[in-house]
Residue, then its C-alpha position, 0 to 999 in steps of 0.5 A: x129669143x129670135x125663134x120665139x118671135x118668128x114662131x109668134x107670127x106664124x099662121x098657127x100662132x095667129x089662131x088661123x087654121x085655114x085663114x089667110x094672114x095678109x099683114x102684121x103691124x109692128x110698133x117700135x118704141x124706145x129704139x136704139x142705134x143698130x150698132x148697139x143691137x146684139x142680134x137683128x131679128x129676121x124672118x128669112x134665114x136664107x137672106x141672113x145667111x147671104x148677108x153674112x156671106x156678103x160681109x165676109x166676102x167684103x172683108x176678104x176683098x178689102x184685105x187681099x184685093x178684089x181678085x181674092x174671091x172668084x170661081x174655082x175654075x178660074x184659079x191656076x192649078x199648081x202641081 
């Protein structure tokens, strides 16, 4: 479903071959709390990937401490 919505707002779907799409207006009705949503719709896959990685990093730091995630070059080498 998410891909269908993303495609619906491309320039091709808007019927503009060489035109310039300057804005899209969305109207939300009967909204529910974010915690009840199965999937958040996003137009930026890279941003979503960063948010997922950030959430996972936060959980790891909460479980193992603030030093649990750091650059590999700072880790001690064990032979």
